[in-house]
C-alpha atoms as a printed R data frame, in Angstrom:
    type eleno elety resid chain resno       x       y       z
1   ATOM     1    CA   MET     A     1 -16.408 -10.642  17.060
2   ATOM     2    CA   LYS     A     2 -13.639  -8.090  17.661
3   ATOM     3    CA   GLY     A     3 -12.710  -5.328  15.235
4   ATOM     4    CA   ILE     A     4 -10.989  -1.959  15.232
5   ATOM     5    CA   VAL     A     5 -13.288   1.028  14.867
6   ATOM     6    CA   PHE     A     6 -12.846   4.770  14.442
7   ATOM     7    CA   GLU     A     7 -14.243   6.677  17.428
8   ATOM     8    CA   GLY     A     8 -13.348  10.206  16.431
9   ATOM     9    CA   ASN     A     9 -10.163  12.023  15.489
10  ATOM    10    CA   GLY     A    10  -7.240  10.590  17.414
11  ATOM    11    CA   THR     A    11  -9.063   7.502  18.678
12  ATOM    12    CA   MET     A    12  -9.166   3.929  17.410
13  ATOM    13    CA   THR     A    13 -10.593   1.254  19.701
14  ATOM    14    CA   VAL     A    14 -10.930  -2.516  19.693
15  ATOM    15    CA   ALA     A    15 -14.665  -3.125  19.970
16  ATOM    16    CA   THR     A    16 -17.200  -5.902  19.782
17  ATOM    17    CA   VAL     A    17 -18.857  -5.584  16.371
18  ATOM    18    CA   PRO     A    18 -21.475  -7.679  14.539
19  ATOM    19    CA   ASP     A    19 -20.279 -10.828  12.819
20  ATOM    20    CA   PRO     A    20 -20.474 -10.424   9.041
21  ATOM    21    CA   THR     A    21 -22.989 -12.464   7.095
22  ATOM    22    CA   ILE     A    22 -23.566 -13.282   3.451
23  ATOM    23    CA   MET     A    23 -25.709 -10.433   2.115
24  ATOM    24    CA   GLY     A    24 -25.573 -11.172  -1.601
25  ATOM    25    CA   PRO     A    25 -24.883 -14.177  -3.848
26  ATOM    26    CA   GLY     A    26 -21.423 -12.833  -4.787
27  ATOM    27    CA   ASP     A    27 -20.234 -12.426  -1.193
28  ATOM    28    CA   ALA     A    28 -17.634 -14.415   0.718
29  ATOM    29    CA   ILE     A    29 -16.810 -14.453   4.418
30  ATOM    30    CA   VAL     A    30 -13.075 -14.493   5.179
31  ATOM    31    CA   ARG     A    31 -11.541 -15.434   8.530
32  ATOM    32    CA   VAL     A    32  -8.621 -13.042   8.911
33  ATOM    33    CA   THR     A    33  -5.260 -14.601   9.773
34  ATOM    34    CA   LYS     A    34  -3.222 -11.398   9.441
35  ATOM    35    CA   ALA     A    35  -4.155  -7.737   8.990
36  ATOM    36    CA   GLY     A    36  -2.036  -4.634   8.555
37  ATOM    37    CA   ILE     A    37  -2.103  -1.042   9.719
38  ATOM    38    CA   CYS     A    38  -1.359   1.205   6.753
39  ATOM    39    CA   GLY     A    39   0.056   4.707   6.723
40  ATOM    40    CA   SER     A    40  -3.208   5.841   5.132
41  ATOM    41    CA   ASP     A    41  -5.061   4.494   8.187
42  ATOM    42    CA   LEU     A    42  -3.206   7.151  10.157
43  ATOM    43    CA   HIS     A    43  -4.868   9.782   7.971
44  ATOM    44    CA   ILE     A    44  -8.212   8.368   9.128
45  ATOM    45    CA   LEU     A    45  -7.011   8.312  12.740
46  ATOM    46    CA   ASN     A    46  -5.996  11.964  12.577
47  ATOM    47    CA   HIS     A    47  -8.496  13.444  10.102
48  ATOM    48    CA   GLY     A    48 -11.332  10.927   9.763
49  ATOM    49    CA   GLU     A    49 -14.099  13.343  10.705
50  ATOM    50    CA   ALA     A    50 -13.025  15.786   7.993
51  ATOM    51    CA   PHE     A    51 -13.132  12.905   5.490
52  ATOM    52    CA   GLY     A    52 -16.698  12.018   6.493
53  ATOM    53    CA   PHE     A    53 -16.019   8.998   8.717
54  ATOM    54    CA   GLU     A    54 -18.682   8.330  11.318
55  ATOM    55    CA   HIS     A    55 -17.893   7.148  14.808
56  ATOM    56    CA   GLY     A    56 -18.013   3.352  14.965
57  ATOM    57    CA   CYS     A    57 -16.784   2.741  11.414
58  ATOM    58    CA   ARG     A    58 -14.692  -0.408  11.076
59  ATOM    59    CA   ILE     A    59 -11.193   0.263   9.772
60  ATOM    60    CA   GLY     A    60  -8.525  -1.590   7.798
61  ATOM    61    CA   HIS     A    61  -7.952  -2.456   4.156
62  ATOM    62    CA   GLU     A    62  -5.049  -4.923   4.344
63  ATOM    63    CA   PHE     A    63  -5.827  -8.526   5.259
64  ATOM    64    CA   VAL     A    64  -5.240 -12.131   4.296
65  ATOM    65    CA   GLY     A    65  -7.176 -15.114   5.504
66  ATOM    66    CA   VAL     A    66  -9.176 -18.258   4.857
67  ATOM    67    CA   VAL     A    67 -12.565 -18.404   3.127
68  ATOM    68    CA   GLU     A    68 -15.208 -19.622   5.564
69  ATOM    69    CA   GLU     A    69 -18.383 -19.214   3.490
70  ATOM    70    CA   VAL     A    70 -19.360 -18.199  -0.042
71  ATOM    71    CA   GLY     A    71 -22.565 -17.002  -1.681
72  ATOM    72    CA   ALA     A    72 -24.450 -19.014  -4.250
73  ATOM    73    CA   ALA     A    73 -22.999 -17.113  -7.223
74  ATOM    74    CA   VAL     A    74 -19.294 -17.357  -6.257
75  ATOM    75    CA   ARG     A    75 -17.436 -19.527  -8.755
76  ATOM    76    CA   THR     A    76 -13.654 -19.014  -8.495
77  ATOM    77    CA   ILE     A    77 -13.210 -18.981  -4.711
78  ATOM    78    CA   THR     A    78 -14.100 -21.920  -2.489
79  ATOM    79    CA   VAL     A    79 -14.363 -22.560   1.226
80  ATOM    80    CA   GLY     A    80 -10.936 -23.326   2.673
81  ATOM    81    CA   ASP     A    81  -8.973 -21.241   0.168
82  ATOM    82    CA   LYS     A    82  -6.191 -19.053   1.545
83  ATOM    83    CA   VAL     A    83  -6.803 -15.655  -0.040
84  ATOM    84    CA   CYS     A    84  -5.230 -12.254  -0.399
85  ATOM    85    CA   ALA     A    85  -7.687  -9.348  -0.383
86  ATOM    86    CA   PRO     A    86  -6.546  -6.401  -2.527
87  ATOM    87    CA   PHE     A    87  -7.555  -3.226  -0.727
88  ATOM    88    CA   TRP     A    88  -9.988  -2.248  -3.520
89  ATOM    89    CA   ILE     A    89 -13.176  -4.230  -4.035
90  ATOM    90    CA   SER     A    90 -13.764  -4.802  -7.752
91  ATOM    91    CA   CYS     A    91 -16.189  -6.674  -9.962
92  ATOM    92    CA   GLY     A    92 -13.548  -7.887 -12.425
93  ATOM    93    CA   GLU     A    93 -15.940  -7.481 -15.362
94  ATOM    94    CA   CYS     A    94 -16.633  -3.796 -16.001
95  ATOM    95    CA   HIS     A    95 -14.951  -1.544 -18.575
96  ATOM    96    CA   PHE     A    96 -12.126  -0.500 -16.249
97  ATOM    97    CA   CYS     A    97 -11.538  -3.857 -14.539
98  ATOM    98    CA   THR     A    98 -11.045  -5.534 -17.914
99  ATOM    99    CA   LYS     A    99  -8.473  -2.824 -18.732
100 ATOM   100    CA   GLY     A   100  -6.558  -3.684 -15.551
101 ATOM   101    CA   LEU     A   101  -7.666  -0.553 -13.691
102 ATOM   102    CA   HIS     A   102  -9.507  -2.246 -10.853
103 ATOM   103    CA   THR     A   103  -9.343   0.828  -8.604
104 ATOM   104    CA   SER     A   104 -11.701   2.535 -11.062
105 ATOM   105    CA   CYS     A   105 -14.243  -0.312 -10.958
106 ATOM   106    CA   LEU     A   106 -17.649   1.122 -11.732
107 ATOM   107    CA   ILE     A   107 -19.246  -0.501  -8.678
108 ATOM   108    CA   GLY     A   108 -16.189  -0.973  -6.441
109 ATOM   109    CA   GLY     A   109 -14.894   0.580  -3.253
110 ATOM   110    CA   SER     A   110 -12.228   0.205  -0.591
111 ATOM   111    CA   PHE     A   111 -12.305  -1.872   2.562
112 ATOM   112    CA   GLY     A   112 -12.296   0.282   5.663
113 ATOM   113    CA   PHE     A   113 -12.826   3.589   3.855
114 ATOM   114    CA   GLN     A   114 -16.380   4.693   4.501
115 ATOM   115    CA   THR     A   115 -16.359   7.377   1.820
116 ATOM   116    CA   PHE     A   116 -15.089   4.873  -0.773
117 ATOM   117    CA   TRP     A   117 -17.707   2.185  -0.093
118 ATOM   118    CA   PRO     A   118 -20.688   2.443  -2.445
119 ATOM   119    CA   VAL     A   119 -21.362  -1.312  -2.249
120 ATOM   120    CA   GLU     A   120 -24.566  -2.114  -0.362
121 ATOM   121    CA   GLY     A   121 -24.265  -3.184   3.238
122 ATOM   122    CA   PRO     A   122 -22.380  -1.897   6.266
123 ATOM   123    CA   VAL     A   123 -18.881  -0.485   6.060
124 ATOM   124    CA   GLN     A   124 -16.462  -3.308   6.829
125 ATOM   125    CA   GLY     A   125 -12.779  -3.078   7.620
126 ATOM   126    CA   GLY     A   126 -10.128  -5.776   7.567
127 ATOM   127    CA   GLN     A   127  -8.688  -5.168  11.035
128 ATOM   128    CA   SER     A   128 -11.137  -7.648  12.498
129 ATOM   129    CA   GLU     A   129 -11.668 -11.356  12.985
130 ATOM   130    CA   PHE     A   130 -13.921 -11.845   9.950
131 ATOM   131    CA   VAL     A   131 -14.726  -9.771   6.874
132 ATOM   132    CA   ARG     A   132 -17.551  -9.839   4.342
133 ATOM   133    CA   VAL     A   133 -16.076  -9.514   0.840
134 ATOM   134    CA   PRO     A   134 -18.556  -8.361  -1.824
135 ATOM   135    CA   MET     A   135 -17.865  -9.406  -5.420
136 ATOM   136    CA   ALA     A   136 -15.543 -12.119  -4.144
137 ATOM   137    CA   ASP     A   137 -14.747 -13.510  -7.596
138 ATOM   138    CA   GLY     A   138 -13.517 -10.144  -8.824
139 ATOM   139    CA   THR     A   139 -11.806  -9.080  -5.610
140 ATOM   140    CA   LEU     A   140 -10.091 -11.981  -3.884
141 ATOM   141    CA   ASP     A   141  -6.953 -13.670  -5.162
142 ATOM   142    CA   ARG     A   142  -6.016 -17.207  -4.192
143 ATOM   143    CA   VAL     A   143  -2.593 -17.406  -2.536
144 ATOM   144    CA   PRO     A   144  -0.212 -19.839  -4.285
145 ATOM   145    CA   GLU     A   145   0.079 -23.156  -2.472
146 ATOM   146    CA   SER     A   146   3.753 -22.569  -1.676
147 ATOM   147    CA   LEU     A   147   2.813 -19.460   0.308
148 ATOM   148    CA   ALA     A   148  -0.574 -20.529   1.677
149 ATOM   149    CA   ALA     A   149   0.514 -21.577   5.176
150 ATOM   150    CA   ASP     A   150  -0.117 -18.992   7.882
151 ATOM   151    CA   SER     A   151   3.633 -18.993   8.556
152 ATOM   152    CA   HIS     A   152   4.052 -17.107   5.255
153 ATOM   153    CA   ASP     A   153   1.609 -14.333   6.173
154 ATOM   154    CA   HIS     A   154   4.411 -11.815   6.727
155 ATOM   155    CA   THR     A   155   5.383 -12.264   3.097
156 ATOM   156    CA   VAL     A   156   1.824 -12.368   1.748
157 ATOM   157    CA   LEU     A   157   0.194  -9.534   3.730
158 ATOM   158    CA   PRO     A   158   2.123  -6.759   1.894
159 ATOM   159    CA   MET     A   159   0.610  -8.080  -1.344
160 ATOM   160    CA   THR     A   160  -2.733  -6.574  -0.331
161 ATOM   161    CA   ASP     A   161  -1.440  -3.012  -0.757
162 ATOM   162    CA   VAL     A   162   2.080  -1.759  -0.047
163 ATOM   163    CA   LEU     A   163   4.113  -4.050  -2.322
164 ATOM   164    CA   PRO     A   164   1.841  -3.651  -5.387
165 ATOM   165    CA   THR     A   165   1.640   0.086  -4.651
166 ATOM   166    CA   ALA     A   166   5.435   0.269  -4.636
167 ATOM   167    CA   TYR     A   167   5.581  -1.812  -7.809
168 ATOM   168    CA   HIS     A   168   2.976   0.458  -9.407
169 ATOM   169    CA   ALA     A   169   5.146   3.452  -8.536
170 ATOM   170    CA   VAL     A   170   8.155   1.847 -10.199
171 ATOM   171    CA   ARG     A   171   6.202   0.830 -13.276
172 ATOM   172    CA   CYS     A   172   4.694   4.312 -13.589
173 ATOM   173    CA   ALA     A   173   8.190   5.762 -13.276
174 ATOM   174    CA   ASP     A   174   9.245   3.581 -16.223
175 ATOM   175    CA   VAL     A   175  12.487   2.574 -14.510
176 ATOM   176    CA   ARG     A   176  14.971   1.196 -17.039
177 ATOM   177    CA   PRO     A   177  18.433  -0.403 -16.947
178 ATOM   178    CA   GLY     A   178  21.099   2.168 -16.147
179 ATOM   179    CA   ASP     A   179  18.714   4.744 -14.684
180 ATOM   180    CA   ASN     A   180  19.477   6.826 -11.621
181 ATOM   181    CA   VAL     A   181  16.327   6.598  -9.502
182 ATOM   182    CA   VAL     A   182  15.399   8.655  -6.443
183 ATOM   183    CA   VAL     A   183  12.794   7.379  -3.977
184 ATOM   184    CA   VAL     A   184  11.417   9.985  -1.578
185 ATOM   185    CA   GLY     A   185   9.971   8.589   1.640
186 ATOM   186    CA   ASP     A   186  11.142   5.847   3.996
187 ATOM   187    CA   GLY     A   187   7.769   4.398   4.931
188 ATOM   188    CA   ALA     A   188   6.725   0.928   3.797
189 ATOM   189    CA   VAL     A   189   5.878   2.028   0.242
190 ATOM   190    CA   GLY     A   190   9.142   3.940  -0.193
191 ATOM   191    CA   LEU     A   191  11.219   1.045   1.145
192 ATOM   192    CA   LEU     A   192   9.455  -1.439  -1.119
193 ATOM   193    CA   ALA     A   193   9.730   0.911  -4.105
194 ATOM   194    CA   ALA     A   194  13.504   0.810  -3.628
195 ATOM   195    CA   HIS     A   195  13.193  -2.990  -3.457
196 ATOM   196    CA   ALA     A   196  11.060  -3.203  -6.616
197 ATOM   197    CA   CYS     A   197  13.468  -0.966  -8.530
198 ATOM   198    CA   THR     A   198  16.050  -3.746  -8.342
199 ATOM   199    CA   LEU     A   199  13.943  -5.781 -10.786
200 ATOM   200    CA   PHE     A   200  14.810  -3.312 -13.559
201 ATOM   201    CA   ASP     A   201  18.610  -3.062 -13.182
202 ATOM   202    CA   PRO     A   202  19.009   0.667 -12.499
203 ATOM   203    CA   ASN     A   203  22.440   2.222 -12.065
204 ATOM   204    CA   SER     A   204  21.480   3.605  -8.655
205 ATOM   205    CA   VAL     A   205  18.554   3.792  -6.233
206 ATOM   206    CA   ILE     A   206  18.826   6.762  -3.886
207 ATOM   207    CA   LEU     A   207  16.445   6.440  -0.923
208 ATOM   208    CA   CYS     A   208  15.663   9.713   0.873
209 ATOM   209    CA   GLY     A   209  14.157   9.766   4.350
210 ATOM   210    CA   HIS     A   210  14.757  10.916   7.884
211 ATOM   211    CA   HIS     A   211  14.668   7.720   9.951
212 ATOM   212    CA   PRO     A   212  18.132   6.083  10.099
213 ATOM   213    CA   ASP     A   213  16.656   2.742  11.180
214 ATOM   214    CA   ARG     A   214  14.323   2.690   8.168
215 ATOM   215    CA   LEU     A   215  17.075   3.770   5.783
216 ATOM   216    CA   LYS     A   216  19.058   0.766   6.990
217 ATOM   217    CA   ILE     A   217  16.154  -1.495   5.987
218 ATOM   218    CA   GLY     A   218  16.048   0.271   2.629
219 ATOM   219    CA   ALA     A   219  19.724  -0.515   2.042
220 ATOM   220    CA   HIS     A   220  19.023  -4.158   2.875
221 ATOM   221    CA   LEU     A   221  16.156  -4.163   0.371
222 ATOM   222    CA   GLY     A   222  18.235  -2.776  -2.492
223 ATOM   223    CA   ALA     A   223  18.813   0.985  -2.181
224 ATOM   224    CA   THR     A   224  22.365   1.656  -3.379
225 ATOM   225    CA   HIS     A   225  22.510   5.006  -1.558
226 ATOM   226    CA   THR     A   226  20.563   6.388   1.401
227 ATOM   227    CA   VAL     A   227  20.241  10.033   2.427
228 ATOM   228    CA   ASP     A   228  19.112  11.175   5.870
229 ATOM   229    CA   THR     A   229  17.384  14.384   4.854
230 ATOM   230    CA   ARG     A   230  17.522  15.777   8.372
231 ATOM   231    CA   ALA     A   231  21.314  15.818   8.142
232 ATOM   232    CA   ASP     A   232  22.091  16.125   4.434
233 ATOM   233    CA   GLY     A   233  20.508  17.146   1.190
234 ATOM   234    CA   ALA     A   234  20.217  14.621  -1.638
235 ATOM   235    CA   GLU     A   235  21.237  17.094  -4.331
236 ATOM   236    CA   HIS     A   236  24.969  16.338  -4.159
237 ATOM   237    CA   THR     A   237  24.431  12.568  -4.370
238 ATOM   238    CA   ILE     A   238  22.070  12.955  -7.327
239 ATOM   239    CA   ALA     A   239  24.438  15.307  -9.140
240 ATOM   240    CA   THR     A   240  27.441  13.059  -8.583
241 ATOM   241    CA   LEU     A   241  25.722   9.909  -9.845
242 ATOM   242    CA   SER     A   242  24.132  11.626 -12.865
243 ATOM   243    CA   ASP     A   243  27.089  13.750 -14.001
244 ATOM   244    CA   GLY     A   244  25.105  16.792 -12.990
245 ATOM   245    CA   PHE     A   245  22.126  16.089 -15.261
246 ATOM   246    CA   GLY     A   246  19.657  15.105 -12.532
247 ATOM   247    CA   ALA     A   247  17.702  11.940 -11.769
248 ATOM   248    CA   ASP     A   248  16.133   9.929 -14.570
249 ATOM   249    CA   ARG     A   249  13.176   8.864 -12.399
250 ATOM   250    CA   ILE     A   250  11.858  10.156  -9.098
251 ATOM   251    CA   ILE     A   251   9.300   8.230  -7.061
252 ATOM   252    CA   LEU     A   252   7.294  10.202  -4.503
253 ATOM   253    CA   ALA     A   253   6.072   7.885  -1.770
254 ATOM   254    CA   ILE     A   254   5.284  11.129   0.099
255 ATOM   255    CA   ALA     A   255   3.305  13.594  -2.019
256 ATOM   256    CA   SER     A   256   3.697  16.986  -0.372
257 ATOM   257    CA   PRO     A   257   4.318  20.453  -1.810
258 ATOM   258    CA   GLU     A   258   7.914  20.156  -0.627
259 ATOM   259    CA   THR     A   259   8.571  16.776  -2.242
260 ATOM   260    CA   MET     A   260   6.986  17.836  -5.531
261 ATOM   261    CA   SER     A   261   9.127  20.968  -5.591
262 ATOM   262    CA   PHE     A   262  12.216  18.863  -4.867
263 ATOM   263    CA   ALA     A   263  11.304  16.425  -7.626
264 ATOM   264    CA   MET     A   264  10.816  19.150 -10.210
265 ATOM   265    CA   GLU     A   265  14.203  20.627  -9.334
266 ATOM   266    CA   GLN     A   266  16.080  17.320  -9.363
267 ATOM   267    CA   ILE     A   267  14.520  15.536 -12.352
268 ATOM   268    CA   GLN     A   268  16.451  15.840 -15.593
269 ATOM   269    CA   PRO     A   269  14.776  16.882 -18.854
270 ATOM   270    CA   GLY     A   270  12.798  14.002 -20.290
271 ATOM   271    CA   GLY     A   271  12.539  12.290 -16.894
272 ATOM   272    CA   THR     A   272   9.538  10.867 -15.075
273 ATOM   273    CA   ILE     A   273   8.056  11.671 -11.676
274 ATOM   274    CA   SER     A   274   5.872   8.908 -10.252
275 ATOM   275    CA   TRP     A   275   3.468  10.027  -7.536
276 ATOM   276    CA   VAL     A   276   1.761   7.565  -5.169
277 ATOM   277    CA   GLY     A   277   1.780   9.355  -1.784
278 ATOM   278    CA   MET     A   278  -1.625   9.517  -0.090
279 ATOM   279    CA   GLU     A   279  -0.976  12.999   1.332
280 ATOM   280    CA   VAL     A   280  -2.784  14.321  -1.745
281 ATOM   281    CA   PHE     A   281  -6.032  14.023   0.249
282 ATOM   282    CA   LEU     A   282  -4.686  16.475   2.804
283 ATOM   283    CA   GLY     A   283  -3.946  19.099   0.172
284 ATOM   284    CA   ALA     A   284  -2.684  18.438  -3.321
285 ATOM   285    CA   PRO     A   285   0.819  19.742  -4.045
286 ATOM   286    CA   VAL     A   286   1.063  22.450  -6.667
287 ATOM   287    CA   ILE     A   287   2.619  21.161  -9.871
288 ATOM   288    CA   PRO     A   288   4.704  23.798 -11.691
289 ATOM   289    CA   TRP     A   289   3.368  23.041 -15.129
290 ATOM   290    CA   ASP     A   290   5.668  25.578 -16.776
291 ATOM   291    CA   GLN     A   291   8.727  23.660 -15.587
292 ATOM   292    CA   ALA     A   292   7.143  20.344 -16.530
293 ATOM   293    CA   PHE     A   293   6.430  21.694 -20.016
294 ATOM   294    CA   LEU     A   294   9.860  23.224 -20.602
295 ATOM   295    CA   LYS     A   295  11.681  20.110 -19.354
296 ATOM   296    CA   ASN     A   296   9.392  17.579 -21.080
297 ATOM   297    CA   ILE     A   297   8.642  15.929 -17.744
298 ATOM   298    CA   THR     A   298   6.190  13.039 -17.449
299 ATOM   299    CA   ILE     A   299   4.153  12.974 -14.232
300 ATOM   300    CA   SER     A   300   2.493   9.627 -13.578
301 ATOM   301    CA   GLY     A   301   1.234   7.452 -10.731
302 ATOM   302    CA   GLY     A   302  -1.999   7.162  -8.787
303 ATOM   303    CA   VAL     A   303  -3.848   4.463  -6.879
304 ATOM   304    CA   ALA     A   304  -2.394   1.005  -7.501
305 ATOM   305    CA   PRO     A   305  -4.675  -1.579  -9.159
306 ATOM   306    CA   VAL     A   306  -3.421  -4.387  -6.924
307 ATOM   307    CA   LYS     A   307  -5.472  -7.138  -8.543
308 ATOM   308    CA   HIS     A   308  -3.884  -6.367 -11.927
309 ATOM   309    CA   TYR     A   309  -0.342  -6.762 -10.612
310 ATOM   310    CA   LEU     A   310  -0.740  -9.902  -8.493
311 ATOM   311    CA   PRO     A   311  -0.148 -12.413 -11.344
312 ATOM   312    CA   GLU     A   312   3.208 -10.721 -12.032
313 ATOM   313    CA   LEU     A   313   4.195 -10.530  -8.378
314 ATOM   314    CA   TRP     A   314   3.327 -13.990  -7.021
315 ATOM   315    CA   PRO     A   315   6.148 -15.753  -8.936
316 ATOM   316    CA   LEU     A   316   8.627 -13.135  -7.701
317 ATOM   317    CA   LEU     A   317   7.614 -13.865  -4.104
318 ATOM   318    CA   GLU     A   318   7.741 -17.614  -4.648
319 ATOM   319    CA   SER     A   319  11.246 -17.405  -6.091
320 ATOM   320    CA   GLY     A   320  12.457 -15.058  -3.363
321 ATOM   321    CA   ARG     A   321  13.282 -12.359  -5.897
322 ATOM   322    CA   LEU     A   322  11.043 -10.045  -3.869
323 ATOM   323    CA   ASP     A   323  10.639 -10.297  -0.102
324 ATOM   324    CA   PRO     A   324   8.539  -7.514   1.427
325 ATOM   325    CA   SER     A   325   8.488  -9.005   4.943
326 ATOM   326    CA   PRO     A   326  11.217  -6.724   6.421
327 ATOM   327    CA   VAL     A   327   8.783  -3.774   6.449
328 ATOM   328    CA   LEU     A   328   6.556  -5.641   8.929
329 ATOM   329    CA   THR     A   329   8.510  -4.742  12.030
330 ATOM   330    CA   HIS     A   330   5.801  -5.478  14.611
331 ATOM   331    CA   ASP     A   331   3.189  -8.217  14.988
332 ATOM   332    CA   LEU     A   332   0.610  -7.697  17.715
333 ATOM   333    CA   PRO     A   333  -2.595  -9.485  18.714
334 ATOM   334    CA   LEU     A   334  -5.706  -7.777  17.359
335 ATOM   335    CA   SER     A   335  -6.645  -7.051  20.982
336 ATOM   336    CA   GLU     A   336  -3.607  -4.735  21.121
337 ATOM   337    CA   GLY     A   337  -4.594  -2.846  17.978
338 ATOM   338    CA   THR     A   338  -4.711   0.527  19.734
339 ATOM   339    CA   GLU     A   339  -1.076   0.008  20.774
340 ATOM   340    CA   GLY     A   340  -0.311  -0.793  17.143
341 ATOM   341    CA   TYR     A   341  -1.740   2.550  16.081
342 ATOM   342    CA   ALA     A   342   0.360   4.269  18.749
343 ATOM   343    CA   VAL     A   343   3.519   2.610  17.424
344 ATOM   344    CA   MET     A   344   2.716   3.670  13.876
345 ATOM   345    CA   SER     A   345   1.642   7.230  14.640
346 ATOM   346    CA   SER     A   346   4.638   7.956  16.890
347 ATOM   347    CA   ARG     A   347   7.115   6.559  14.336
348 ATOM   348    CA   GLN     A   348   8.561   4.556  17.228
349 ATOM   349    CA   GLU     A   349  12.243   3.707  16.778
350 ATOM   350    CA   GLY     A   350  12.600   0.425  14.904
351 ATOM   351    CA   SER     A   351   9.076   0.557  13.516
352 ATOM   352    CA   VAL     A   352   7.814   0.704   9.949
353 ATOM   353    CA   LYS     A   353   4.584  -1.240   9.733
354 ATOM   354    CA   VAL     A   354   2.439  -3.107  12.271
355 ATOM   355    CA   ALA     A   355   0.737  -6.424  11.564
356 ATOM   356    CA   LEU     A   356  -2.217  -7.624  13.630
357 ATOM   357    CA   SER     A   357  -3.027 -11.270  14.371
358 ATOM   358    CA   PRO     A   358  -6.690 -11.919  15.264
359 ATOM   359    CA   GLY     A   359  -5.935 -15.475  16.383
360 ATOM   360    CA   ALA     A   360  -3.183 -14.539  18.832
């Protein structure tokens, strides 16, 4: 079959790779109908060798598809089911899974991240035609019937990562009615964080980024104010909306030293900073704990336990209250996956996120 593999820093290729097989009684084989390229995949593209990725590793942790085969011990997933695969593999039964923290599963790991894959068997990524899913009962989630047709994949695919991650950011920020919320970052997670904020009736959602085309999508998704940070600072907008007190909640979809410094300056006493940006792996931003202490700031966030949030999110998709599909700006055949990476890494005008279709 075909799959995208890492061939060294700066190079992803579409290669012929072994078909996956059932290796354990809890496995399932999923035929991928739609996969996504994530911003964190770009970190692998650019820095994979430093992270310990070997040449030939299969990449991708966002995919939806149809179950083709199941192991003898699989009970909740059956052949023919349309499924969503949260990016983190989880058993669903350990101490942390039962607490809703599936990304801390004691025997779990992430699709397409070699260094986060302790489960036995070869590293498998979702940007391919088929995927072996270990611990299928604990990992996979059946797509509601109303969204199960392949024609809904643009709505369902973001449920594997970016929409629940955005929702996690908003929940960790503790957004409440009347709040003034700042979202830093105009990638898919930042745009969908602005979208998810609308569920909690804030006074304002200020989206900060430096791509005018993406900021326009953010306004469509629910941001009440957008700030192009290459042209203007956000400080005046925040001060005006908050009577000079500062933002109630700040969501960092980009976690850099600069964004953390900005957040600490612009958050009001008693506020919350929610931190979900993956840049932490490239060098954690310094947190000024003295300021956090003196201002009684809460700092929250982390890796989103997608499986935990899906029961809350499916009804919101079915009703149309949430629609993450606008962040999927490109849909390419899997055979053009290298072009998809080029679109993403160059921040091509009009692009946010690339979907890949193995069947095209």
